[in-house]
C-alpha positions as a printed NumPy array, in Angstrom:
array([[ 49.686,  92.811,  67.553],
       [ 49.116,  96.518,  67.998],
       [ 49.587,  96.267,  71.771],
       [ 52.891,  94.408,  71.24 ],
       [ 54.162,  97.263,  69.025],
       [ 53.131,  99.832,  71.645],
       [ 54.867,  97.823,  74.387],
       [ 58.047,  97.498,  72.299],
       [ 58.04 , 101.231,  71.518],
       [ 57.516, 102.032,  75.208],
       [ 60.41 ,  99.753,  76.183],
       [ 62.68 , 101.4  ,  73.621],
       [ 61.772, 104.839,  74.932],
       [ 62.552, 103.739,  78.484],
       [ 65.882, 102.262,  77.364],
       [ 66.801, 105.376,  75.388],
       [ 65.844, 107.586,  78.317],
       [ 67.922, 105.41 ,  80.664],
       [ 70.954, 105.617,  78.407],
       [ 70.534, 109.394,  78.136],
       [ 70.18 , 109.746,  81.929],
       [ 73.268, 107.584,  82.508],
       [ 75.26 , 109.608,  79.961],
       [ 74.249, 112.803,  81.751],
       [ 75.127, 111.336,  85.15 ],
       [ 78.549, 110.253,  83.912],
       [ 79.364, 113.614,  82.308],
       [ 78.923, 115.975,  85.242],
       [ 82.453, 117.411,  85.524],
       [ 82.984, 120.408,  83.195],
       [ 86.25 , 120.868,  81.274],
       [ 87.224, 123.914,  83.365],
       [ 86.967, 121.878,  86.569],
       [ 88.979, 119.045,  85.033],
       [ 91.765, 121.513,  84.228],
       [ 91.602, 122.924,  87.75 ],
       [ 91.754, 119.476,  89.39 ],
       [ 94.754, 118.442,  87.301],
       [ 96.357, 121.735,  88.36 ],
       [ 95.744, 120.858,  92.019],
       [ 97.475, 117.5  ,  91.516],
       [100.387, 119.197,  89.75 ],
       [100.701, 121.805,  92.504],
       [100.605, 119.27 ,  95.325],
       [103.055, 116.965,  93.56 ],
       [105.436, 119.861,  92.845],
       [105.469, 120.945,  96.463],
       [105.095, 117.736,  98.475],
       [106.179, 114.661,  96.495],
       [109.28 , 113.136,  98.08 ],
       [110.434, 110.644,  95.454],
       [111.256, 112.517,  92.248],
       [114.649, 110.775,  92.247],
       [112.745, 107.599,  91.338],
       [111.353, 109.241,  88.164],
       [114.361, 109.429,  85.81 ],
       [113.898, 111.852,  82.946],
       [110.531, 113.125,  84.152],
       [109.886, 116.873,  83.994],
       [106.794, 117.561,  86.061],
       [105.952, 120.819,  84.264],
       [106.178, 119.217,  80.829],
       [104.023, 116.334,  82.04 ],
       [101.396, 118.774,  83.311],
       [101.275, 120.624,  79.998],
       [100.933, 117.335,  78.103],
       [ 98.022, 116.193,  80.261],
       [ 96.043, 119.471,  80.23 ],
       [ 94.427, 118.815,  76.819],
       [ 94.08 , 115.119,  77.651],
       [ 91.907, 115.741,  80.697],
       [ 89.833, 118.58 ,  79.239],
       [ 88.97 , 116.524,  76.162],
       [ 87.911, 113.347,  77.99 ],
       [ 84.439, 112.291,  76.84 ],
       [ 83.001, 111.426,  80.28 ],
       [ 83.835, 111.268,  83.985],
       [ 85.055, 107.672,  83.783],
       [ 87.62 , 108.499,  81.107],
       [ 88.636, 111.594,  83.087],
       [ 89.142, 109.513,  86.252],
       [ 91.274, 107.023,  84.325],
       [ 93.346, 109.848,  82.794],
       [ 94.145, 111.227,  86.256],
       [ 95.194, 107.707,  87.251],
       [ 97.551, 107.71 ,  84.288],
       [ 99.009, 111.097,  85.29 ],
       [ 99.79 , 109.892,  88.815],
       [101.224, 106.598,  87.542],
       [104.035, 108.571,  85.866],
       [105.591, 109.215,  89.291],
       [106.562, 105.592,  89.991],
       [105.42 , 105.337,  93.585],
       [103.028, 102.891,  95.196],
       [101.841, 105.528,  97.683],
       [101.173, 108.148,  95.006],
       [ 97.967, 107.6  ,  93.086],
       [ 94.298, 108.211,  92.463],
       [ 92.712, 105.666,  94.771],
       [ 89.038, 106.571,  94.883],
       [ 86.326, 107.457,  92.374],
       [ 83.615, 110.111,  92.9  ],
       [ 80.405, 108.772,  94.442],
       [ 78.302, 109.215,  91.305],
       [ 80.754, 107.021,  89.389],
       [ 81.233, 104.279,  91.968],
       [ 77.851, 102.601,  91.401],
       [ 78.734, 102.069,  87.73 ],
       [ 82.152, 100.515,  88.347],
       [ 82.859,  96.806,  88.559],
       [ 85.733,  94.309,  88.416],
       [ 85.945,  90.908,  86.832],
       [ 86.226,  88.314,  89.619],
       [ 89.562,  87.144,  88.327],
       [ 93.075,  86.962,  89.784],
       [ 96.056,  86.301,  87.54 ],
       [ 99.802,  86.055,  88.078],
       [102.733,  86.707,  85.781],
       [105.439,  84.082,  85.875],
       [108.169,  83.044,  83.467],
       [106.646,  85.05 ,  80.609],
       [103.137,  83.642,  81.053],
       [ 99.856,  84.918,  82.514],
       [ 98.395,  82.253,  84.792],
       [ 95.001,  82.094,  86.525],
       [ 95.368,  82.102,  90.323],
       [ 91.736,  82.53 ,  91.276],
       [ 88.277,  83.397,  89.971],
       [ 84.695,  83.927,  91.067],
       [ 82.73 ,  80.873,  92.152],
       [ 80.255,  81.401,  89.297],
       [ 83.084,  80.6  ,  86.833],
       [ 84.038,  77.324,  88.539],
       [ 82.813,  75.245,  85.587],
       [ 84.758,  77.13 ,  82.921],
       [ 88.108,  78.077,  84.517],
       [ 90.786,  76.125,  86.37 ],
       [ 93.548,  77.198,  88.727],
       [ 96.796,  77.214,  86.766],
       [ 95.212,  77.817,  83.346],
       [ 97.495,  79.856,  81.056],
       [ 95.871,  82.854,  79.339],
       [ 97.341,  83.403,  75.882],
       [ 94.918,  86.055,  74.551],
       [ 92.584,  88.668,  76.017],
       [ 89.95 ,  90.169,  73.713],
       [ 91.899,  88.825,  70.751],
       [ 95.222,  90.415,  71.795],
       [ 98.273,  88.601,  73.093],
       [ 97.819,  88.597,  76.869],
       [100.977,  90.591,  77.659],
       [100.173,  93.173,  74.992],
       [ 96.707,  93.599,  76.507],
       [ 98.168,  94.375,  79.931],
       [100.77 ,  96.725,  78.456],
       [ 98.086,  98.729,  76.644],
       [ 95.159,  98.7  ,  79.079],
       [ 96.64 ,  98.252,  82.551],
       [100.321,  99.202,  82.863],
       [ 99.802, 102.916,  81.973],
       [ 97.661, 103.217,  85.128],
       [ 99.881, 101.204,  87.483],
       [101.423, 103.081,  90.395],
       [104.51 , 101.066,  91.248],
       [107.864, 101.998,  92.767],
       [109.723,  99.109,  91.161],
       [109.841,  98.921,  87.375],
       [110.476,  95.181,  87.472],
       [107.189,  94.604,  89.285],
       [104.931,  96.735,  87.068],
       [103.734,  93.755,  85.079],
       [102.849,  91.979,  88.343],
       [100.889,  94.986,  89.573],
       [ 99.061,  95.148,  86.239],
       [ 97.538,  91.705,  86.662],
       [ 93.877,  91.095,  87.391],
       [ 93.263,  90.843,  91.097],
       [ 90.705,  91.807,  93.673],
       [ 90.208,  95.583,  94.252],
       [ 92.725,  96.531,  91.581],
       [ 91.485,  99.875,  90.247],
       [ 93.465,  99.285,  87.055],
       [ 90.935,  96.552,  86.247],
       [ 87.837,  98.691,  86.83 ],
       [ 85.289,  98.77 ,  84.022],
       [ 82.27 , 101.031,  83.757],
       [ 79.696,  98.553,  82.492],
       [ 78.913,  95.583,  84.718],
       [ 78.068,  93.444,  81.702],
       [ 81.29 ,  94.314,  79.869],
       [ 82.753,  91.113,  78.518],
       [ 86.385,  90.046,  78.594],
       [ 87.124,  87.126,  76.305],
       [ 89.996,  84.947,  77.471],
       [ 91.892,  82.593,  75.204],
       [ 92.961,  79.698,  77.441],
       [ 95.73 ,  77.341,  76.404],
       [ 94.247,  73.844,  76.316],
       [ 96.818,  71.273,  75.172],
       [ 97.4  ,  72.021,  71.47 ],
       [ 94.459,  74.38 ,  71.032],
       [ 92.969,  77.54 ,  72.532],
       [ 89.522,  77.549,  74.107],
       [ 87.671,  80.81 ,  74.632],
       [ 85.992,  81.718,  77.903],
       [ 84.   ,  84.868,  78.602],
       [ 84.27 ,  86.573,  81.975],
       [ 82.39 ,  89.69 ,  82.984],
       [ 82.919,  92.712,  85.183],
       [ 80.286,  91.576,  87.646],
       [ 81.773,  92.497,  91.026],
       [ 80.609,  96.018,  91.858],
       [ 82.556,  98.566,  93.854],
       [ 79.234,  99.47 ,  95.417],
       [ 78.639,  96.878,  98.203],
       [ 74.866,  97.234,  97.847],
       [ 75.056,  95.784,  94.335],
       [ 76.885,  92.618,  95.297],
       [ 75.24 ,  89.213,  95.608],
       [ 75.921,  86.009,  97.533],
       [ 77.888,  84.626,  94.593],
       [ 80.418,  87.441,  94.732],
       [ 83.317,  85.538,  96.252],
       [ 86.516,  83.924,  95.072],
       [ 86.838,  80.204,  94.533],
       [ 88.306,  78.87 ,  97.786],
       [ 90.468,  76.353,  95.958],
       [ 92.629,  79.126,  94.479],
       [ 94.976,  81.542,  96.187],
       [ 92.31 ,  82.59 ,  98.699],
       [ 94.284,  80.91 , 101.492],
       [ 97.089,  83.445, 101.026],
       [ 94.771,  86.298, 102.022],
       [ 94.016,  85.076, 105.569],
       [ 96.116,  85.001, 108.721],
       [ 97.44 ,  81.609, 109.733],
       [ 99.643,  79.911, 112.314],
       [101.486,  76.598, 111.96 ],
       [103.931,  74.991, 114.4  ],
       [106.495,  72.257, 113.783],
       [107.439,  71.106, 117.289],
       [109.782,  68.411, 115.943],
       [112.109,  70.958, 114.31 ],
       [111.204,  73.801, 116.699],
       [109.724,  76.155, 114.088],
       [106.724,  78.481, 114.363],
       [105.176,  80.085, 111.282],
       [102.87 ,  83.097, 111.448],
       [101.235,  84.651, 108.362],
       [ 99.904,  88.193, 108.827],
       [ 97.996,  89.643, 105.871],
       [ 96.853,  93.044, 107.143],
       [ 98.187,  95.678, 109.53 ],
       [ 94.967,  96.109, 111.44 ],
       [ 93.518,  94.803, 114.729],
       [ 94.066,  91.225, 113.571],
       [ 97.828,  91.807, 113.214],
       [ 98.445,  92.117, 116.941],
       [ 95.543,  89.834, 117.92 ],
       [ 96.908,  86.957, 115.84 ],
       [100.413,  87.463, 117.221],
       [ 99.363,  87.446, 120.875],
       [ 96.941,  84.584, 120.322],
       [ 99.884,  82.346, 119.392],
       [102.697,  83.995, 121.325],
       [102.885,  81.303, 124.   ],
       [103.529,  78.685, 121.296],
       [105.922,  81.027, 119.473],
       [108.071,  81.386, 122.609],
       [108.547,  77.6  , 122.749],
       [110.068,  77.526, 119.245],
       [113.729,  78.2  , 118.516],
       [112.821,  79.654, 115.121],
       [110.027,  81.998, 114.097],
       [109.017,  82.674, 110.492],
       [106.818,  85.767, 110.023],
       [105.188,  85.829, 106.609],
       [104.215,  89.327, 105.452],
       [104.682,  88.561, 101.757],
       [100.962,  89.109, 101.143],
       [100.324,  91.991, 103.535],
       [ 98.65 ,  95.019, 101.982],
       [ 99.409,  97.311, 104.921],
       [ 97.15 ,  99.387, 107.119],
       [ 98.267, 101.192, 110.275],
       [101.762, 101.089, 111.742],
       [100.356, 101.481, 115.27 ],
       [ 99.243,  97.835, 115.183],
       [102.803,  96.842, 114.258],
       [104.257,  98.842, 117.149],
       [102.477,  96.687, 119.734],
       [104.279,  93.617, 118.339],
       [107.737,  95.079, 117.627],
       [108.755,  95.255, 121.298],
       [108.468,  91.483, 121.577],
       [110.678,  90.882, 118.531],
       [113.391,  93.522, 119.066],
       [115.493,  92.505, 122.047],
       [116.692,  96.029, 122.842],
       [115.728,  98.315, 125.694],
       [115.585, 101.241, 123.258],
       [113.829, 100.989, 119.9  ],
       [114.67 , 103.473, 117.152],
       [112.537, 104.663, 114.292],
       [114.287, 104.662, 110.936],
       [115.016, 108.038, 109.272],
       [112.157, 109.543, 107.291],
       [112.729, 112.681, 105.25 ],
       [110.115, 115.199, 104.115],
       [110.348, 117.945, 101.493],
       [111.028, 121.539, 102.469],
       [110.531, 124.487, 100.151],
       [113.786, 126.439, 100.749],
       [112.189, 129.46 ,  99.117],
       [114.984, 131.872, 100.112],
       [117.697, 129.658,  98.592],
       [115.669, 129.28 ,  95.42 ],
       [115.192, 133.045,  95.243],
       [118.863, 133.935,  95.704],
       [119.972, 131.341,  93.162],
       [118.256, 133.375,  90.456],
       [121.145, 135.848,  90.5  ],
       [123.901, 133.273,  90.036],
       [124.797, 132.431,  86.422],
       [123.992, 128.829,  85.582],
       [127.614, 127.929,  84.842],
       [128.716, 129.128,  88.298],
       [125.981, 127.656,  90.471],
       [127.878, 124.471,  91.261],
       [130.92 , 126.405,  92.547],
       [129.337, 129.503,  94.117],
       [126.594, 127.918,  96.164],
       [127.892, 126.562,  99.428],
       [128.41 , 122.801,  99.439],
       [125.939, 121.918, 102.129],
       [122.554, 120.33 , 102.529],
       [121.084, 123.385, 100.788],
       [123.241, 123.151,  97.693],
       [121.094, 121.177,  95.258],
       [118.291, 122.778,  96.796],
       [117.537, 125.796,  95.014],
       [115.97 , 123.11 ,  92.804],
       [113.479, 122.479,  95.64 ],
       [114.759, 119.01 ,  96.405],
       [115.857, 119.52 ,  99.994],
       [114.643, 117.204, 102.712],
       [114.332, 117.476, 106.449],
       [114.744, 114.541, 108.812],
       [111.542, 114.202, 110.768],
       [113.254, 112.057, 113.388],
       [115.786, 114.699, 114.386],
       [113.163, 117.388, 114.797],
       [111.695, 115.528, 117.761],
       [114.085, 113.247, 119.687],
       [111.169, 111.659, 121.537],
       [109.743, 110.569, 118.197],
       [113.046, 109.157, 116.918],
       [113.333, 106.555, 119.667],
       [111.321, 105.106, 122.492],
       [111.791, 102.785, 125.434],
       [110.832,  99.206, 124.732],
       [107.724,  98.645, 126.9  ],
       [108.206,  94.854, 126.858],
       [110.374,  93.45 , 129.691],
       [113.419,  91.495, 128.481],
       [112.041,  88.289, 130.016],
       [108.967,  88.433, 127.774],
       [110.758,  89.147, 124.494],
       [111.321,  86.484, 121.875],
       [114.966,  85.327, 121.916],
       [114.985,  82.812, 119.059],
       [115.922,  83.172, 115.399],
       [113.543,  85.309, 113.321],
       [113.012,  84.969, 109.576],
       [110.782,  87.433, 107.718],
       [109.213,  86.394, 104.422],
       [108.337,  89.375, 102.206],
       [107.707,  90.274,  98.569],
       [106.394,  92.839,  96.112],
       [102.97 ,  92.505,  97.738],
       [104.408,  93.658, 101.08 ],
       [103.044,  97.187, 101.2  ],
       [103.007, 100.327, 103.339],
       [102.74 ,  99.567, 107.079],
       [104.024,  96.043, 106.414],
       [107.183,  97.606, 104.947],
       [107.438,  99.774, 108.046],
       [107.268,  96.588, 110.146],
       [110.037,  94.945, 108.107],
       [112.407,  97.93 , 108.208],
       [111.813,  98.429, 111.934],
       [112.647,  94.759, 112.55 ],
       [115.93 ,  95.182, 110.67 ],
       [117.435,  96.997, 113.68 ],
       [117.472,  93.543, 115.255],
       [120.569,  92.194, 113.507],
       [119.49 ,  88.609, 114.219],
       [116.54 ,  88.917, 111.828],
       [116.993,  87.402, 108.348],
       [114.836,  88.611, 105.43 ],
       [113.793,  86.211, 102.677],
       [111.849,  86.672,  99.437],
       [111.629,  89.711,  97.176],
       [112.056,  93.453,  97.407],
       [108.986,  95.07 ,  98.972],
       [106.524,  97.291,  97.104],
       [108.139, 100.655,  97.848],
       [104.976, 102.233,  99.212],
       [106.416, 103.273, 102.529],
       [106.311, 106.633, 104.382],
       [103.143, 108.438, 105.351],
       [101.099, 109.521, 102.325],
       [ 99.231, 112.807, 102.214],
       [ 95.533, 112.279, 101.413],
       [ 93.224, 114.834,  99.825],
       [ 89.974, 114.925,  97.875],
       [ 89.392, 116.927,  94.698],
       [ 86.133, 118.923,  94.3  ],
       [ 84.671, 116.178,  92.083],
       [ 85.108, 113.634,  94.887],
       [ 88.116, 111.918,  93.3  ],
       [ 90.522, 110.867,  96.055],
       [ 94.297, 111.139,  95.774],
       [ 97.346, 110.303,  97.822],
       [100.953, 111.55 ,  97.597],
       [104.014, 109.996,  99.198],
       [105.619, 112.945, 100.979],
       [108.788, 111.31 , 102.268],
       [111.914, 109.284, 101.705],
       [112.816, 106.363, 103.938],
       [116.2  , 104.965, 104.89 ],
       [117.007, 101.722, 106.653],
       [119.337, 101.492, 109.636],
       [122.338, 101.076, 107.353],
       [121.472, 104.42 , 105.725],
       [120.317, 102.797, 102.474],
       [117.434, 104.44 , 100.613],
       [114.407, 102.181, 101.109],
       [111.861, 104.487,  99.47 ],
       [111.569, 102.215,  96.442],
       [111.395,  99.06 ,  98.513],
       [113.298,  97.168, 101.191],
       [115.493,  94.359,  99.864],
       [115.813,  90.873, 101.392],
       [119.033,  89.225, 102.521],
       [118.201,  86.192, 100.371],
       [115.986,  86.148,  97.291],
       [113.309,  83.483,  96.79 ],
       [110.92 ,  82.783,  93.921],
       [107.647,  83.601,  95.686],
       [105.488,  82.259,  92.877],
       [107.054,  78.812,  93.11 ],
       [106.722,  78.859,  96.894],
       [102.975,  79.485,  96.78 ],
       [102.232,  76.625,  94.387],
       [102.162,  74.26 ,  97.355],
       [ 98.676,  75.533,  98.325],
       [ 99.331,  74.584, 101.961],
       [100.775,  76.479, 104.917],
       [102.331,  73.304, 106.304],
       [104.06 ,  72.581, 103.009],
       [105.236,  76.197, 102.8  ],
       [106.704,  75.844, 106.283],
       [108.452,  72.601, 105.308],
       [109.96 ,  74.269, 102.219],
       [111.107,  77.267, 104.232],
       [112.69 ,  75.063, 106.867],
       [114.678,  73.342, 104.146],
       [115.754,  76.703, 102.676],
       [116.756,  78.052, 106.096],
       [118.778,  74.929, 106.893],
       [120.559,  75.504, 103.578],
       [121.402,  79.063, 104.601],
       [122.986,  77.858, 107.836]])
């Protein structure tokens, strides 16, 4: 009995020591450094951010002053990291955010293996980890989370950290899904209790944050249930030779983007109609898109769409100090510098270097695709995938279907704070070839309900639905 007491005491001491060590490890950033790092974000945003026109009513200096006490009073590094996420989320841009945690924090962070969708006022389960296959079902409706109404939970715990260019899509971006930093929790055993609608009652199911950011902590069971929306995340090709349609789904702008295209290009050329699905494409590198664009734009010269960057205009700002406020509108020359003592002037990158603004199509006319092209896109079409869509729009035969894209276009500026927290800032504004501002997303010619489309759970059925829709358009 005595030895049992000694063992129990020893275990408690080890546990207490472990908790103390973890607390010390997660409280390594002093308040002074937190204030400095927020100041770096404020400085970089003030000087480089290109999309303040998408932040109505926001005063960046007032926001900075409001967040100074918030960051310095955070209780640990996790809360500090989340507070910086919240600061960057105020700027309403998908390419402007805190996207990486410091190394000492990463090994403590985990997600729940859960993917949900928001549709028609309800939160619906789209996918989950294989270990939850006996307790969850695809299509289950979540009515409560940790005792709160599901939508209220997302509004309180997720939406304040969402970086999204389109207000209407914030609730979608707040959902649980794979590698969503909004869903990160610090304790791997942290429980999330779901209230699932089950006929006329609610059954409760516990899920856990058990998918680590740290790859070394993951196990063989860390994968999504393949019967859910997993199929949307992989490239795919389907052909309907009867109706002369080819369908190509591209889910990343990486090596596979061009590889998948060229792998099926011979079959694509035989079809009168090509559907390119980039509605679930999380971006990557535009260079992989460029190798494909020449085959889909039947022009000898390909243009790059206008991209504007901020310029400081320090001399205009300085001289404006001597003009009374009531006379500024009339006394400052009406030109591109006029609004611009406010530091909101832009420069067109394209016009600085004519060789960058356009290039000769390297693909001979005989090898280009000459059929009808339909591009399927949505709010999960991000970054380089948006670049691909806007570039294709110079081909006036291309028709765009779906939803407005994410609005995370233009090249972001990446930097790392001294703590190791990684940040990105969207430095530019983008315009399409009709001179419409596309910085907050590129709009389709015809809107489709993407959620309804994906309920088919089959690429062939998706193609059949799209063929029917396209025939209706004609």
